[in-house]
Each structure stands twice: as C-alpha cells, then as structure tokens.
N, C-alpha and C positions, 0 to 999 in steps of 0.2 A: 392351292398349296397352303397348308396350315403350319405355322412355325410356333414353337414354344418360346415365349418371351423370356421366361426364367432361364431356359437352357442357353439362349443366345447371350444374355447378360453374364451368366457364369462363364461362358466361353470367352467373352470379351475380357473379363477380369483375368482369366488364365493367360490369354495371349499377351495382355499388357504386362503381366508379371514376368512372362518369359522374355519379353523385349527389354525389360528393365534390369536383367541380370548383369551385373558389372563385375569384371575382373580387373583390378587395378595392377597394371604392370606395364613396363616399356615393351612395346611390340616391335619386333624386327621385320614382321611381315607386312603385307599391304593392308591398309585400313582406309575406309571412306569416311566422309564427314556426315554429321546428322542430316544435313540438307540433301546430300546425295542418297542417303538411305530412304528419306521421305519420298524423294522422286521415284526411287525404285518401287516403293510400296504403292504409290499412286499409279505407276505404269502397270503393276501387277493387277490392280483393281480394274484397269481398262481391259485387260485380257480376260479377266473374270466376266466382265460384261459381254465379251465376245462369246464365251461359253454359254451364257444365258441365251444369246441369239441363236446359237447352234441348237440348244434344247428346244427353243420355239420352232425352229425350222424342222426339227425331227418330229415334233408333235403335229406339224402340218403335212407330214409325209415327204419332206424334202431335206433329208439329212445332209450334212457337210462334214464327213469324217476328216478330210484333210485340213479344213479350217480349225476343227476341234483339236487335232494333234498340234497344229501350229500354235494355237493359243496356250496349250499346256506347256509346250516347250519354251514359249516366251516367258511364262510365269516362272518356270524353274530357272531360266537364265537371269531374270531380274532379281529373284530372291533365292539364292542357293541355300543349302542346309544350314550354314552358319555364316555370319558376317562379323567383321571387326570394324567398329566405329570409333574414330578418334575424336575426342572432345576435351578441350582445355588441358591438353597434355596427357590425358589418360586414355586408355583403350577400353572400349565397351564391347564385350562379346555377346552377340545376340543369336539365338537359335530360331530358325524358321522351319524346324522339323515338323511342327504341327501342321503347317500349310502343305508340305509334301505328303503327309499322311492323308490329309483331306483330298488331295488330288488323286491319290491311289484309291481311296474309297469311291471317288467320283467315277474313275475308270472301271472299277469292279461292279458298280451299281448299274442295274438294267432298268429300274423304274425311273421314268423321266421326272416325275414329281419329286421323288427323293433326291435326284440329282440337282434339281433346281434349289431345293432346301439346302443341300450341302454347299452349293456355290454361294447362295445368298448369305448364309451364316459366315462363310469365309470372308466375303466382301465386307460384312459389318465388323468383323474382327480387325481387318486391315484398316478400315475407316477409323476405328478407335485408336489404333497404333499411330496412324498418320496425324490425327488430331493431337495426340499426346506429344509427339515429337515437335509439331508445329508450335504448341504452346511453350514448351521448354526453350526452343530456339528463339522465339520472340522475346521471352523474358531475358535470356542471356544477351541478345542483341541490344535490348533497351538499356540493360544495366551497363554495358560497355559504352554506349553512346552518352549516357548520363555522366559517367566517370570522366570521359574525354572532355565534355563540356565544362565540368567543374574545374579540371586542371587548366583548361584554356582560359577560363575566367580568372583564376588565380594569377596566371602569368600576365594577362593583360592589365590586371589591377596594379602592377608594380609601377613605381614612380617613373622609371626610365621609358615606359611605354605610353605615358600620358602626353597628349599633344595639346598645345595651347589652343584655346577656343578662337576660331576665326569665323567670320560670316561665311555661310555656305551659299555658293552660287554656282550653278551648272555652267558648262561651256557655252551652251546655247543662250542662257540668260545673260552672260557677259557680252556676247555678241550683240544681242538685242539692245542692251543698255548703251553700248558704244554707238550703235546705229542711231538711236534716238537722240543721243547727245550731239551727233553730227548734224542731224536734221534741225535740231534746235539752234545750232550755231548759224544755220542759214537764215534764220529769222530772228535777229536780235531784238530784244524788247526795248524799243525806243521809249523814252519818257513821254507821257501824254501831257500836252500843254493844256492849261485851263481853257484856252480858246477853241480846242478841238471839240467838235460836236459829238454827241453820244452815238449818233447813227454812223458816223464815219469810223469810229472805233469798232463797232459791231461788224461792219462790212469787211474791215481789214482782218478781223479774226476768222470770218467765214472763208475769205480767200486763202488764208494760211492753212486752214483745215482741208479745204478742197485740193490745194496744191500738194499737201502732205499725202492725202489719199491717192492722188494720181501717181505720185512717185512710188509709193508702196505697191500699187497695182502694176506699174510698169516693171518693177523689180521681180515681182512674183511671176509675171508672164515670161520674162526673159529666163528665169530659172526653170520654169516648166518647159520652155521651148528648147533650151540648149543644154539642160542637165544631162540627157543621154549622151551628148557629144563630149561634154567636158568631163563627165564621170561615167565611164563605161559600165561601172557596177550597177547602174540603174537600168540598164537595158534588160529586156525580157530574155531570160535564158531559154534556149531551145530545149524541148522535152527530151528526156533520156531515151535512147533507143531501146527497143525490146531486147532483152537478154535471153540467153539459152535457158532451158529448163531441164530438170532431172526428174523423171517419172519412173518409179519402180526400178531404179538403178540404171535406166537408159537415158542418155543425154539427147535432148531434142534441141536442135539449133533454132536460132531466132527466126529464120525465114521459113521454117517448116510449119504448115498449118494443119489442123485436124483433117482437112480434106486430103492433103498430101500423104499423111500417115495412113489414112484408110485406103487410099489408092495403092500404097505400098503393100498393105495387107491383102488387097484383091490380087495383086500380082503374085504374091507368095502362094495364095490359094490356087491360082491357075497353074502354078508350077508344081503343085502337089504337096507343098509344105504347109499343111493345114494347121498344125500345132503352132508354128511360128506366126501364121496369119492371124490366129485367134489372139495371140499375145499382142501383136502389132495393132489389131483392131481394138483391143481393150485399152491400150495406151492412147489411141486416137480418141476413144470415148472420154477418157479422163481429161485430155487436152480440150476437147469440145465443151465439156461441163465447166472447166475452169474459165474458158473464154466467155461463157455465158453466165459467169459468176454463181454457178450452182455449188461449186466446191473451190477450195484453195489448194494449190499444189505446193508440196513440201518434199524435199529430197529424202526425209526420214520416214515418210508415211508409207504404210502398207496398203494393200488392196482393201483390207477390212477397215482401215481408218477412213478411206474414201467412201466406203459403203455407209459408215456411220454418219458422215457429213450430209448424206441425203435423207436422213430419217424424217426431217421436218416436212418433206414433200412425199406424200404417200404413194402417188402414182410413179414418180421417178424412183423412189426407193424399191418398189416392187420390180421394176424393170432392171434396176441396177443390181438387185440381189440375184436375179436370174443370170445376168451376164457375168457377175462375179463368180457364181457357182460354176458356170461353163469354163471360165478362165482357169479357176483353181483345179478343176477336174482334169483338164487337158495339159496344163502347164506344170503345176506342182505335183499333181497326181500321176503324171506321165501316162495318162490314159490315151490309147490310140485314137486319133481323130480322122474322120472321113469327110467327103465332100458334103454330106448331109449335115454334119456338125457345123461346118462353116456357113451353110445356107441359113440354118437356124440362128446362129450367132449374128449374121448380117441383118436378118429381119428384126431380131430383138434390139440390135444397135439402132436401126432406123426408128423403131418405136420409142426408144428412150430419148434420142436426140429430138425427135419431132414433138415429144410431149412437154418439152421445157417451155 
C-alpha cells in the first residue's frame, strides 16, 4: 500500500484546523471537557485499528463483516458529527464530519488496498488532533499549578505564618535519646582516684559496654516476640478472597472456574441450545486465559479487545481469532448454529487452551 505523504500532511492540517474552530458563547446544551474529547479520539483510533484487522482478515480470505460493522458503529458513537467542548468558561464547537465522510468512502470502496489507505490516513489525522489537544491541556494544567504555587508562597511568606526556629527531632529520635539517658543513669561516672590502676578502668568500661549491648538485645528480642500480641496491626493480614468477575456483560461468581463454565456450555449443547453453548464456551475461554495470565479481564472490554490482547503470542492469536469469529458469527450475527458448529468450536477451544 503506497501513501502520498504530501496528501496526508495536507489532510492533517485540514483536520486540525476544523478541530480548532471556536465559537465563543454560553452554551445551554451538553458539553464535554478537552480531556473527554481526547479520550473519545483515542478510542476511535482503537476501532480504526480493528478495521485494519478486518481488512487483513479479508485479504486472507476470512472476512468478518459483523466485526467491521461493530467497529464503524463504535467510531460514530465516540465521535458524532459535531461536539461541544467546554474549556475555561468558553464553548468550542468541533466538527467531525470529515471522519464520517471517510467512513462512508470506506464502506463504498471495494478495493482492499484503497480501504487500508483510507483508514490509515484517518488514523493519522486523529493522532494529530489527539497530540494537539494533549499539548494544550498540559500547558493549561502547568500554568494553573504554577499560579497556585505562587499564591501559596505569597501567603506563607506573611509574618503571621512564620514559626520560631526550634531544633527538629523526630518522635523516634526523642524516644532513643530518653532511652540512652536512662541507660546512662544506671552507670554513674564515678571519679577515678589516682590509686586506681589503668587496667581496672579499662575492664570497667568493657563491662559497661557489654551490659548495655545485652540489655538492648533483650529489648529487641522481646519486641520481636511480643509485638504481634501487643500490636495486632503487625499481624499478617489474610489474603483477600477472590471476587466475582464480569465478562462480556455476564457476571461470573468467585467460585465458578473455567471448567465449570465449559461444562455448562456442554450441557447447553446437549440440550440443543448451540448458540448459547458457543457464548458460554467463549466466556469460559476468556476466563481460562485470564487465569493463565494471557489476558486481563475488564468489565468494559469487548471480544475484539481481548483478541488484541493476544497479538504478542502468534499461535494463541491465530486460535483466538478463529474462536472469536465463530462467536461473533453465531451470537452477534444471529447465524443459525448446528451440532457440527459446536464440535468445531470445542476442538478449537481445546487447541487454544492447550497451546498456552
């Protein structure tokens, strides 16, 4: 696929100009913050990446029309034709019509290479918009923090807030000082008479140091031995129990294992509910992958998000893509499922789990 760099740069400048159109007035309608708009732009880029995956699948002879429609609908939901952004008491009206036009061109285009170029250019335009918003937000935030620091410094510089200088000593330091003074009181310094021999004085000092070390060691041992009893906070806290999980909108209780979920899928398949069995089996797969640390479960993630999580593992990604395609075809696509479909899904499931 060959892109024209000049064409992309010109498109980026056009999109940035359209995103910077400002209409200054008090808006009575709903408006979002610049941070929320940047998040919507980044989410739209994620779904553009899904479209590129759909194009790659179509090139390999395994198209996913339902995933493609889902990605386009998600982009339109994230970035409607127009948005109102509220910043510093003003309302900014931004037009996303250019992105909707590109999605229309994408749907009308039959050439896969041209489709990929269309989506890549749109992604680069959104990347430029996201970077522009991020830069402006960072500058505004930095300016606000500097102003707050300056005002706080002016207030603290007033005479009424000045404290007299006192020697600084921590609570622990004060306790140690008092403890050493107490030990010293146990061994008063008696005046040494001229008749005392030098060896006797040295021996007395050694005995004092030995006794002091013995007392300190005894105190440390007693604290170590009885601290958990005297101070319950030092006891080791039991580990938190495993909580329930939400996968694709379905809540899985803490005591349900992947094996339990797959057994439920087998039962549904024996009762002739193949479509429900495939969904339950797909959820069991996600739960199994999470337990083996191949993916992380989040209640807001879609099946395509979990597929992207396995890209770094080529073998697992290939099996996961096949299972995801079967799941989308029979669940979201409402394609009738037969016993053979479940048998194929079960074999692919075992292959994916066994390959981790």
